[in-house]
N, C-alpha and C positions, 0 to 999 in steps of 0.2 A: 812506224813502228811496228814490231813485230808482236803480236799477239802470244801467241804458243813458244814456249820454251822449255829445253830439255835440262833438267840439272842432273849431271852423273858424276860418278866417281870411278877409279882405276886404280888396281893397285900398286906399289911398288913394293917389285919383289927384292930380294937381296941381290947386292949389285948395280942397282938401278936408285935413279933418284927421280922424287917429284919432277925436278928441273929438266931433266934429260926426257921422261916423259911427255912432259909437255912441250918442248920442243918437236918431238916426231910427232905429235899431236897435232899442231902448228902447221908444219910444214905437209903433214897428210891432208889437212883440211885446205888449204892452199892452192896442192896440185888437182886435188879429185870432187872438191864443192868447194870452190873459191866463194859462193854466194852464203856460205854460211856463217854467220857472224860466231865467233870462240872469244869467250874470257876465261878467266881465273873465279873459282866462285871460294873465296876463303874463308875456312871453317875454322877456328881456335879448336885446340886442344881440349876437350870436354870431360868433364866428371862422366868416368865410365860406367861404375860401380858393379854389380855382379850379373853373371850369366842372365841368372832369373829374371835379374829387375830388367835387364835389355830385351827377354823376348817376351816379358809383359806386354813393355812400352811396344815394341816392335805391333803386336797384335791391337793396340789402340791406333796406333798411329795412321794408318787409313781413314779410319773413320773419322779422327778429329782433323784430319786435312779436310776431309770431302764436307766436312759442317766449315771450316775457316772458310775453302773456297767459294762456298755458298754464298755465305755472309758478304765474304766480296762482292761479288755477282750483284747480289742485291744492292749495293748501294750506289755501284756504277749505273746498273739499269735505272734506279731512283735518281742519281746525276743529270743521266741521258734525257728521262723524260721532264726532269723541273728545267732543264737548260731550252728544250724544246717549248714547252708550251711557258716561258719568261722572255722567250725570243733571245736568250742567252748564246754568244757565240761558243761552241765547246772550246774548252781551252784542257791543256794536258794535266794529267793528273800526278799530284806530288805524291811525294814526303817529306815534309819538311823544307820545301821547296824546289827538291831534286826530283825531276819526271821519274816515273814509277819503273821504267824501261831501264834509265841511268842507275838508279837505286840496286837495282836486281844487278845487273851486269859489274858495278861496281861495288859489291857488296861488302859492308864490314858490320860485323858483330860486336851488337851495343853492349858493352862489359859493364856500364853501369846500371842498364835496367834488367840483363839477363847476366848476373856474374855466372862465370865457368866454372865456380867452383859449386856450386848449387846443384844437388840431384839432376838427371835428366827429366824424372817424371816429375819435380816440381817446376821446372822450366816449362815445361810440356802443358802442366794444368795449371798453371799462370796464367797462359795464353789462351788458354779455353775460355776459362772466366772472364778474362778479358774480353775475347770477343763474344761472348754468350752475354754478359752488360751490355756492349754496345748494340747485338742484335734488338735486344729489348727494350733499348733507348729508341732503336730505329720505328720498331713497332711501334711505340706511345706518340712519337713526332709525327708519323704517319697518319695514324689515326684521327690525332688533331687534326691535321691540314685537312683529311679527306672529309671529316665532317664538317668541316666550314664551306668547303667545297659542294659537299651533298647540298649543306641547306641553300649555299647563291644558286646552284643548280635547278633545285625545286623550284623558287622565285621566277630564274629565268624560263623556265619550261612551261611554267604559269603565264608568263609575258608574251610568250611565242609559240602557242598554240592558234588555231585556229578561232576567229568573234563566237564562235560559240562555246569554247570552254576557258577560253584562257581571261586572265586577270584585266577587268576594265580600269582600276582604279587610275593609269596611268594615259586614257585615253579620253577620261569624263573629267571636264573642267568644272568650277563652282557655278559658272555662268552659267554651264548647261542643265543644272538643273533645278526644276521648283517645286518647294517643299512648302506649302503655307496649308492651315485648318481645311482650307477645301480642295485645293488644288496638287496635283502631284506629277511627277515625270517619270514615266517609265521608259526603258531600252530594248529596242526591238530588232533582233536579230535577223537579216532579211537577205533570202538567197541572193546573188549578187547580178540573176539572170530573173529576179519577180521584184526588183526595186521599182518598175512603171508601175507594176500590180500594186503595190505597197503604198504609192504615192496617190495612186487615184483610188484607194478603197479608206486608208485608214480613219479618216474621217466619220467613215459611215458604219464602221464594223460596232459603234454601241450611239447611244444618242447626246452622251455627254464628253466628245470629244474637244478641244477648243481646235479649230477651223487654224491650218497652215499652222501650226506648232512641230511639226515634224521636222527635224533637221538633221543631215549625216555626218556624222562626227568621223565616221572612218571605215576604208574599205580596204578587205585584203583578197588573197584570189580566192575566196569561196564566196563569200559574205560583206554584206553591210552594216554596220551599227546608224542605227537612228534613235531620232527621241521622239516621245508624242507626249502633250500634255496633257491633262483630263482631269474631273474629279474626281477625288479621293474615294468617294463612297462605290464609283462606279469600275476601279481599277480590277477586281478580281473578275468583274464580267467581262472586261476588255481583253484579259489574259486568256479566257477560252474561247471568244468570238477571234481571237487571232491564232491562237494553237489549232483551231478548225481550219486556216487558210496558209497554215504552213508557217507562220511567222514565229519567232520564239522569243517570248519576253525572260530576258534575265533580271533574275534578281540581284538589285546595285542597290544599295543605301550612301550616299555620299556622306563623310565624315572627314572633316579637316583632320582633326587629330589622329584619326587610325591613318590617313595618307599621308601626314607628316610622319609619324612612325614608322611605317611600311619603308619610307624614303631614308629612314634615317638607319632602320635595320640593315637596307640593302646597302649602304654607305658604309656601316660598320663591317658586316661581311664583306664585301670588297677590301675595303682596307687590312682585314685580318688575315683574308685570303693571302694577298703581296705580301704582311709581314711576315707571315707564318712559310710562304715560300721561300722566301728570301734567306730565313733564316734557317729553315731547314737547309736549304743547298747550301749554305756556308757550313754548317753541321757536316753534311755528306763530305764535302770537299775535304776537312778536317779529320774525320771518322775513317773516311776510305785509305788517307795515309798513314792512319794508326793500323788500320785492319792489315795493310800490304806489309808495312813493316814487321809486323808479330808473324803475318804467313812466310814472312822469307828468313826470319829466326827458327820460324817452324819446321821449314823446309831443309833449315842447315842441321837440324836437330835429328831431324827423319833421314836423312844422307850420312850423317855420323854413326847412328844409332846403326841403320843397315850394311853400312860398310865395314863397323867392329863387326855384327855376327856372320857378315861375309868372306869377309878378309882375315880375320882376327886380331890377335893383340901382338904388339903394342899397335897403335894406329899410323897405317902408312898408307895412306893412298893420295890420288890428286883428284880434286873436284873441281869441274868445271862447267859454265853456261854457255850453251849453246843455241841458234836459233835457226835451224835448216828449215828450207822450201819446203814444201810437199814432195816437190819432184826429188830432192835432195836427200830424204831420209833415208830411204833403203843406203844410198852410198855411206853418209854418216854413221849409221848403224854399222855397217859393216866395217867402217874404218875403226869404231872404238871397241868392237869386237877383235878385232887385231891385235888391238894394241894392250887388250887384255892377256893375251897371253895364254899358255900353255901352264903357268905355277899354280894357276887354284880351279885346273877344269876337271879334275877328280872327284874336286869339292862341289863343282856346278852340277856334276851328274849324279849326283849322291841325290840332290834333290828330288828325283824320281821315285827313291824310296826313302824320301820325309825328311832330307834335309834343308838348307835355306834355300831359296827362290828367291825372285825379284822384289817388289815392293807387291803386297797382296794387291793393291788397287791395279797395278799395269796388265791391261790383259795378255802384254806381248812382252813377256819376262824376257830377261835377257842375262849374261852371264856376271856382266856388271850391274852396278848400281846404277838406277837410273829413275828419275819421276816425271812427270810432265808436268807445266806449270803454263795454264789458260787465264791469260789476264781478262779473255771476256768470255 
C-alpha cells in the first residue's frame, strides 16, 4: 500500500470536458510514468458562498489540515504500539470495513453526514470539532492506560532489581520466618563472593544467634539472600555487627494479609492493563476510520475551495488522486503542468503580485491545485 498520495485538480476550459482531460491524463501517465496509480477523486458541487467567505476559509484550511493529519498519525502510532505490545499481527486499517487506501482512491462523498448544501465553513468547523473531540478522548484513554502501566511497571521494578533493593515479599515464605516473643528472623543480603565468609562468621557476630539457623533463600548475579535467627533483644546489635562486616540486613516483616493484598493488587493491575489495552486498541481502530473519513471529506472541501479561487466560477475542474513513486514525482508534475495548459497561466503569474498561489502549506507550489496526503 502506498503511504503518500497527491490530490490534484486541473481546470476544464471552454471547449473541453473533464472526460477528455481524464483520458489525456491516463494516456500520459501510462506512457511516461506507468508505475503511478491514478484515480478519479469525485467531489460533488458544494455550496460556494461568497468570495470573501472562500478567502477567509482558505486561510484556515492549511492549519486545520495539519491538525487533522496530526491526530490521524497519533492514532496510527498508538495502534502500532498497542499491536506490538499485544503481539497482535498488524491488520489493514479500515473505514467501515474498507481499507483506507481503497477508501481514498474510491472516495464517495457522504451526503447524509455532510450535506452538500451546508455552508463550507459549517462543514469544515464540524469536522474540526469532531476531530478535536476524538483527540481529547484519545488523551483520556491513553492516560488511563498509561497510569495502570506505570503502576504495574513500578511493582515489576521493585521485583526485578538486585537483592539489595528489590521487594523480597515474593521470595520469602511463611516457613522461612520465625517470629515469637523471644526469637526473630532477619534477612541478610550477602555479596555472592562473600558467602563463605558469612557462613563461617554469622554465628559469632553476637552471642545470641541460633546455631545453624542461616538458610539461603535466593541468589542473583550480585548477591545471595540468607536468613538468620536470633534472640529478638539482640537484633539491633546484630545489625550493627553485620554492617561492620559489609553484610546488609534488610528490613522485612512478613504479613500474610499484606502479601495477599499485594498479590491481589498485582493480579488486578495485570487484568486492568490487558482490558484497557484491548479496549483502547479497538477504540483506536474505530476512531482512526472516523478520522480518516473526515479527513478525506476535508480534503475534498479544500480542493474544491482552492479550485474555485484558482480557476473561477462556475466550478469546472477535474480532481484526481495519484500515488507516484519518488523517482516518478518530477515526471508526474511535468505531466500535470502540461495538461494544466495556458488558459490560466496569466492568473498564475499574477501570484507574484499577490494573486492566488497553491495551498499555503505546499512548499513547492504549482500552477494547478495540489495537496499531499501522508498516511504515515
